[in-house]
N, C-alpha and C positions, 0 to 999 in steps of 0.2 A: 504493500500500500504506500509506504514511504517512498519506495523507488519510483512508482507511477507518478506520485506528486512531484518528485524532483524532476522527472522527465518533462512533465507539463510546464514547470517553471522555466526549464531550459528552452522549450519550444516557444513559449511566450517571449522570452528574452531575445531569442533569435529573430522573432517576428518584429518586435519593436526596433531592434537594431537595423533590420532591413528597411523599415519605414523611414527611420532617421537618415539612413544612407541615401535612399531615393529622394527624400526631401532636400538633402544637401546637394545632391547631383542636379536636381531641377533648378535650385537657386544658382548653382554654378553655371548651368547652361544659359540662363537668362542673365547676361552680363549687366553691369550697372549702366552701360551705355547702349544696351540691347545689341551689341556687336556692330553698331552703325559706323564707327570711326576706324580708319586706317592709321591716322596720325592726328594728334592734337597740336595746335599752334595758335598764334594770336596775331592778327593784323588789326591794328588800332586805327580808328579814323582820325583825321586832322582836327585841330582845335576848332571850336565853334567860332563862327564869324562874330565880330562885335556888332551890337545893335547900331542902327535900326535894321540891319540885315537879318533875314529870317534864318533860323537854325537849319542845320542839315536835315533833309527830309526823312532820313532813316535813323535819326538819332535814337540811341538806346536799344536798337535791334541787333540781335546776334544771328549769324548764319554760318552754314557749312557748305562745302563744295564737293561734288563728286571727284573721284581721283582721275579726272581727265583734264582738269583745269590747271594750268601752270601757275605756280607760286614761287617767286624768286627765292633761290636757296634750297628748294625742296625738289626731290625727284618725283615726277608724275608717273604713277605706277601702272595705270591702264588696266587694273584688275588682274595683273599677272606678275609674280616675283621675277621672272626672267626678263620681262620688259624693264622693270626697275633696276635690275642688276646690270643691264647692258646700256642704260641711258644715264646721262649726267644730270645734275640738278639744273633746274630752269634758271636762265639768266635774267628773266623778267617775269612779272606777274601778268596773267591774261587780262585783256582789256575789260572784260565784264566784271571780274573780281575787283579790279582797281576802281571801276566806276561805283560799285556798291560801297566800298570802303570810303572813298571820297564823299559818298552820299551820306556818311554818318554811321554805317553799320560796322560791326566788329566780326571778323571772320575767325572762327575758333577751331577749324579743323577740316581734314579731308575724309571723305566717306567711301565706303565699299561700293564697288560697281561689279556687275557680272564680268566674267573674263572677256577682256577686250570690249566691254560694254556692248556685246553683240546680241544677247538674247533678251527676252522679256520675262524670264523666269524668276530672277532674283537670287540665284544660287552662285556660290563661288567656293570651289573646293580648296583654294589656297588660303583664303581669309575667313572661311566659314560664312554661313548664310545669316544675315542680320535677323533678329527676332521681330516679327510683326507685332507691335504693341496693341493693335486693335483685335488681333486674333492670333495668339502665340503659337498655336498648333498649325497655322496655315502659312503658305508662302507669302513673302512680302512683295513679290513682283519686281521686275527689273526693266531696264538695266540699272537704273539709278536707285537701287534698293536702299543703300545706307542713307542717302539724302532724305528719302521719304520717311524712313524709320526715325531719323533724328528729329524731324518735325512732329511726327505722330507721337513720339515719346516726350515731347515738350522739352527737348534738349536744346533746341534753337528756335528762333521765331520764323525763319524761312531757310530754304536751301536751294542750291542749284544742281541741275542735272542736264543730261543730254537726251533729247527725244529724237530718235531716228525712225524706229518702227513702233514706238510706244514706250520708250524708256522713262518718260515722266508720267504719261497718262495711266499706264498699268499699275505701277506701284502706288500712285495716289489713290486709285480705285481700291486696291487691296488693303491699303493702310487707313482708309477712311478719312482722307484729307483732300484739300484742294490742290490741283496740279494744272499748270498753265503751259501749253505749247504755243508760242507766238507764231505769227506768220513767218514763213521761210525767208531768211535774209534780213529780218527786222532787227536782230541783235548780233553784234560783232562776234566772230569766231576766232579772232586773233588770240594765240596762246592756248588753244584747245586741240587735243589730239583728234584728228578726223576719223570717223567710222565710215560713213557714206556721204560724200560731200554734197550730193544733190538732195539728201534727205535730212541731214543733221540740223537740229534746231536747239538752241539753248532754252531750257525751260526752268520753271521754278515751282516750289512747293510752299504752302502755308496752311495754317489752321484757320486763320482769320481772313475773310474776303477783303477787309480794308488793307491789311498788310500785303496781300496778293496784288492789290491795285497799286499801292504805293511803290512796291518793287517794280511793277510794270512801268509806271510812269518814269522811274529813274532809268531803267534799262532801255526803254523805247524812246526816251527823251521827248516825252509828249508835253506840248505846251498846254496851258490852261484852256479849257473849253467846257461849255455847259453839257451836263449829262443828257443822254437821249434814251428814250424808252423804245423797245421793239414794236414795230407795227405789224409784224407777222412772226409767229412762232410755229415752225413747220415740223411735225412729228414724222420721222421716217419709219413708216409702219413695217416695211419689209425688214429693216434692221432690227426691230424689236422682236421679230419672229425668231431671231437667232438666240435670244436670251434663254438661259437654262433655269432661271427663276421665273415665276409668273410675271409677264410683261406689265400687267395692270399695276403691280406693286410700284413700278417706276413711272409708267405713263400717267396714271391718275394723279400722282403727286405733282407732276409738271402741269397737267391740265387744270387742276384745282387752284394751284398757285397762280397760274396765268390768268384764269378767270377772275380771281380775287384782285389781282394787281392791275390788269390791263383790259379785262373784258373778254368774253367768249369770241368776239369777232376777229381777234388776231390769230386764233388757232386755225391751223390748216393741217392736212395730212398729205403725204406724198409717198409713192413707191419709188425709192431712190434708184433701184436697179433699172426699172423701166425708164426713168428720167435720163440716166447716164447712157443707156442704150440709144436713146434718140439724140442726145446732145454731145456725145463723145464718139464720133465716127471712127477714130483711130483704134479705139478699144475693140471694135468688132473684128478688125483685121488681126489684132493680137489674140483674140479668143481662139482662133483656128489652130494655133500651135502652142500657146502658152497658158491658156485658161483665163482667169479673171483678174480684176484690178489688184487683188492681193499678190498675185504672181508678178505683176509689174513692179510692185514695191520690193518684193523679195529678190527679184532679179537684179534690180538696181543696187540694193544693199550688198549682195554678195559680190557683184562685179566690181563695185567701187572699193569695197573693203579689200579685196584681193589686189587691186591696183595700188592701194595705199600701203599695204603691209605684207604682201606676199614675199617680197625680197628679204625682209627681216625674218619671216617665218622659215623660209628656206635656208637662211644663213645660220640662225640660232637653233632651229629645230626644237622649240619648247614643247613640253608636254601639254597637249591641248585637251580640253573637255571633249569627250567623244561626240557629243551632239554638235558642237561647233566644228570639230574636225570633219564630220560628215557633211556639214553645210559648205565649208570652204575648201575641203580637201581635193575635190575633183577639179581639174582644169576646165575652165569654161570656154567653149568655142562660141563666142557671141559676135555676130556680124555688126558692122556699123549701122546697117539698116535697122536692126532690132533696137539698138540704142537710140537711134533717131526717132523711131516709132514711139519709144518710151517717153521721149521728150515731148513729142506731139500730144501724147495722152495727157501728160502733165499740164501742158498749156490749155488743152481743151477742157480738162477737168476744172481747172481754176476759173476759166471763163464760164463754164456751165454752173458752177456754184455761185459765182457772182451774179449771173443772170437770175438764178433762183432766189437768192437772198437779198440782192441789191444792197443798199447801205443800211437798212434797218431791219434785216431779217435774221432769225436764229434757227439753225437746224438742230433738231434734238435727236440724239442717237444713244444707244447704250455705250458705255466706255469699253467694257469687256463683256463677253457672252457668259462666261463661267464666273462663279464666285471664286475667291482665293482657294487654290488647290491645297490639299494637305501636304505638310512637310514630308519629303521622302516618297510621296505618291508618284505614280506614273501617268496620272491623268493629263498633266500639262504636256507630255510628250506625244499624246495621241493625235492622230490626224484630224479628228473632229475638233479638238481643242484649238489646234493651230489654225485650222481653216476658219473657224468662227471668229477667233481673236483677230487674225490679220485681215479678214473681210471688213471688220469695223475700223481697225486702226489705219488701213490703207487710204481711207477717204481723205483725211487731213495730211497724211504723209506724202501722198502722191500729188495732191493739189496744192500743197503748201499753205493751206488755209489755217487760221488760228483755231484752237480748240481748248476747252477747259473741262476738267473733271470736277464734278460737284458731288460730295458725299450725301447720301440720303438714308442715313441710319443703318440699321441691320436687318438682314433677312436670314433666318435659320442660324443665328449667332455669327454671321459673317457680314462684313461691311458691304454695302451696295452703293451704287452711284449712277449718275447720268452724265452725259456729255453735251455741251453746247458748242456748236461750230458757227463761226462767222466768216464772211468772205475774206480773202487775202487782203491785208491792210486794215481790217476792221477790229484791230486789237483793243483800242480804247473803248469802242462800243461794247465789245464782249466783256471786258473788265467791269464796265459800268453796269451791264446787265446782271452779271453775277452778284455784284454788291447789292443791287436793288432787289433781286429775287431771293437772295440767300436765306434771310430770316423766314420768309414765307415758305420756301421749300423745306426748311428744317421743321417748321410747324406741321406742314402737311405730311412729311415723312414720319413724324412722331405720332400723328393721328393714325396713319396707316399701320404702323407697328403695333399700336395699342388697341386697334379696332377689335371689338368684341363680336363682330359678325363672323360667322363661320367662313373658312377660306373659300369653300365652293360658292356660297351665296355671294360673297364679296366679288369673287372673280367673275361670276356669271353676270351680275348687275353691271359691273364696270366694263366688261367685255361688250355687253349690249350697248352701253353708252358710246364706246369707241366705234362700234359698227354703225350706230346712228350718225355720229359725226362724219364718218367716211361717206355715208349716204348723202348727208347734207352737202359735202364737198362735191361729190359726183353730180348732184342735182344742180348746184351752182354752175358747174362746167357743162351742163346740158347733156350729161351722159345718163339718160333715163334708165336704160336697162341695168347699168352698173349701180345706179342709186337703188333700184328695186332690189337687186341682189343684196346690197348691204342692209337695207331696211328689213328684208326677210331674215337675214342672219340675226339682227337685233331682236326680232320677234321670237325666233327660236330660243334665244337665250333668256328673254323676259317677255312672255306673252301677255302680260297684264298692264302694259304701258300704252295708253291711248295715242300718245304722240307718234309712236312708231307706226301704227296703222294709218294714222292721218297723213304722215309724211309719205308713206308708200303709196297711198291713194293719190297724192299730188303727182308722183312720178308716173303712176298708171294713167292718169289723165293726160299727161304730156305725151305718153307713148300710144294713146288711143285705145287703151284697154279699159273701157268704161264700166263693164260689168264688175271687174275686179276692184276698180276704184269705188264703186257704189257699195260693194260688200265690205271693203276695208273701212269706209266711213261709218257704216252701220255698226261695225265692231267697235270702232273708236268711241262712238256715241254711247254705246252700251256700257263701256268702261268709264266714260267721263261725260256726263250730261252737259257739262259746261264747255265742251270743246267746240268753240265757235267755228274754227276752220273746218272741222269735220262736217258740220252742217252745210257750210257753203260749198265745200267740194262735193258732197253728196248731191246737192241741188244741181250742180254743174253736170255731174255724171248722169243723173236721171234725165236732165234736159237733152243731153246728147243721145240718150237711149230712146227718147221720145216719150218718156214717162212724165208728161207735162203736169198732170195733176199732182203727182208725187213730188215733182221738182219744186212746185210752189210751196208744198208742205215742208220741204227740206229733208 
């Protein structure tokens, strides 16, 4: 009996020791700086100007930079120890970092990037993967993973990254913060290691939309101007079909916020794929051999990366991440004709988006299709993950338009977000729009998260509303059959809404289907005796059918 008791105490002791060891290991894994930094340093701003001159615009703010930006006296590591070993310290600080320091901000360190800042995953076997503060068991996203983590963990006020094929947009989405990719060419690239010269864009992260905007004004050197509100907010319906979470969770937040701030009249819906097919003729020729827009982006990225760095890779022969090695390992036989076609697609894309949005329009898309994948998972390597992600990211990368990632709370314990895109050169307008809408978007996201409606009921009702809005848009465009189809979809999702029947009746009238219009109006009136439009439309339908007595009665 005594022996059994002793054994029990031994087992309990071992169990407690195991728990303590696991707890200690977990605490060790999540470093104090979340693994965000490669190197700590300090670049102090100049003294404040004497009154009556205004203080520096970024006074009191701290920031970090991804390890692609040169800082005098420090080696720029490019996410690989062999690169750091074979390169000397920078002789001067990159223009963009100097601009921010001169603007009053203090730089406190360099942050982790993916190997050669090439992928969007956020992993780096040489320096470890930074811990995502918003979801520690999930990937932080890349390539500027450390910069995003530093902001999300409140270690700095803002940070800099490079966005080539999503290097700022993806980690901001996964870490639940704001991420801004400006128009291509809007910010200097002096003193920054190139990845893909035609796609690279200096971007920045922040938690506060005011700071995001202040940094933008300094980097973009924007003079004072009055803020403008959007006159059209266009939801790219086909892009939201790529989402792996319920699209309504994101779309309805944007719709309700827009209606509250600017009114329903500014909302529109667009099938972006169909629009590009009609407005980007060079893309059709590219389809035949290389696939879709995402492949244009990936082709440019790989081709230009090899042009920039293949000589060093062949000379040093560094150990490469297998996925990157597979991407860039094969020699590409790309003709000048293909490259010229890619440039034509870029120009046509930029023109098409400018034509769609003009000076006062916002295009709404998901930032990423998937929520942040689990650490160590293979999901992010799947063809479906890559295809969905790059289909969304290629819109701004190829066109060179500006895009911002806006966090929208959590879904299933993971951060979720939405992206706003403005035309090339519309950076100020996009920054203003984010600042104006941010509080309302967070309010609506919070309501959606805390909603007590069942998921199915919520999804069905919101999906019905989206279908109705699509029908309204088709009706305005005089596409009667398309409008009927959308209203029918809304009715299938929610058959107790009189407006859906009345609206479909209007489309039936325009298409000459008077019997169907009369039946829909009757149904609408049965559901809502005060639906005046249904009475008027039924009267018209009966008149066209020759039911004159009934027409007078309505």
